[in-house]
C-alpha positions as CSV (number, residue, x, y, z in Angstrom):
1,X,98.8,111.1,95.9
2,X,101.7,111.3,93.5
3,X,104.2,112.7,96.4
4,X,103.3,110.1,98.2
5,X,104.5,107.7,95.6
6,X,107.3,109.5,94.6
7,X,107.8,109.3,99.0
8,X,107.7,105.5,98.8
9,X,110.0,105.0,95.4
10,X,112.4,107.0,97.0
11,X,111.9,105.1,100.3
12,X,112.7,102.1,98.4
13,X,116.2,103.7,96.8
14,X,117.7,104.8,99.9
15,X,117.4,100.9,101.0
16,X,118.6,100.1,98.3
17,X,121.7,102.5,98.2
18,X,122.5,102.0,102.0
19,X,123.0,97.9,100.4
20,X,125.5,99.6,98.3
21,X,127.0,101.6,101.2
22,X,128.0,98.1,103.9
23,X,128.9,95.8,100.6
24,X,131.0,98.3,98.8
25,X,134.7,97.9,98.8
26,X,136.7,102.0,98.5
27,X,135.9,104.4,101.0
28,X,135.1,106.6,97.8
29,X,132.7,104.2,96.9
30,X,130.9,104.7,100.4
31,X,131.0,108.4,100.7
32,X,129.3,108.7,97.5
33,X,126.7,106.4,99.0
34,X,126.0,108.4,102.2
35,X,125.7,111.7,99.9
36,X,123.2,109.7,98.1
37,X,121.4,108.6,100.9
38,X,121.6,112.0,102.5
39,X,120.0,114.0,99.2
40,X,117.0,110.8,98.9
41,X,116.4,111.5,102.8
42,X,116.0,115.3,101.9
43,X,114.1,114.6,98.6
44,X,111.3,112.2,100.7
45,X,111.5,115.0,103.0
46,X,110.2,117.4,100.3
47,X,107.5,115.0,98.9
48,X,106.1,114.4,102.3
49,X,106.4,117.8,103.1
50,X,104.4,118.7,99.3
51,X,101.9,115.5,100.3
52,X,100.3,117.5,103.5
53,X,100.9,120.5,102.8
54,X,103.6,121.6,105.1
55,X,106.3,124.3,104.5
56,X,109.0,122.7,107.9
57,X,109.4,120.1,105.3
58,X,110.7,121.5,103.3
59,X,112.9,123.7,105.3
60,X,114.0,120.8,106.8
61,X,115.5,119.0,103.4
62,X,116.7,122.7,102.6
63,X,118.8,121.8,106.3
64,X,119.5,118.8,105.0
65,X,120.8,119.5,102.1
66,X,122.9,123.2,103.4
67,X,124.5,119.8,105.6
68,X,125.1,117.7,102.3
69,X,126.9,120.2,100.8
70,X,128.8,121.1,104.6
71,X,129.7,117.6,104.6
72,X,130.9,117.1,101.5
73,X,133.5,119.9,101.5
74,X,134.9,118.3,104.7
75,X,135.5,114.8,102.9
76,X,136.7,116.2,99.6
77,X,139.0,117.6,102.2
78,X,140.3,114.4,104.0
79,X,140.7,112.3,101.2
80,X,143.0,114.9,99.6
81,X,145.0,115.6,103.2
82,X,144.1,112.1,104.9
83,X,143.7,114.6,107.6
84,X,141.7,117.2,108.9
85,X,144.5,119.6,110.3
86,X,146.0,122.3,108.1
87,X,150.7,121.5,107.5
88,X,152.4,123.0,110.5
89,X,154.6,123.4,107.4
90,X,154.0,124.7,103.8
91,X,156.3,121.8,101.8
92,X,158.5,125.0,100.0
93,X,159.5,125.5,103.5
94,X,160.9,122.8,104.3
95,X,163.3,122.5,100.8
């Protein structure tokens, strides 16, 4: 019963975070909102798995968190370099 209540509260938090996703001004705020939504969805999966007593939901939550880690690494690389491609020449070689 507690897990269902936590899942409902997290669903409300996801709705509020999606509002932030669509109304934020900068790309960094939107990336943070996407990360928060995926993490909250993983917590909803874990709460649902705890409420139903199933192991598959917990596995799905772990996969979602692993995917979030990979997404964060890709987003940080893009924010730093503004591209996903490796540079053809290093800056030291050009000078």
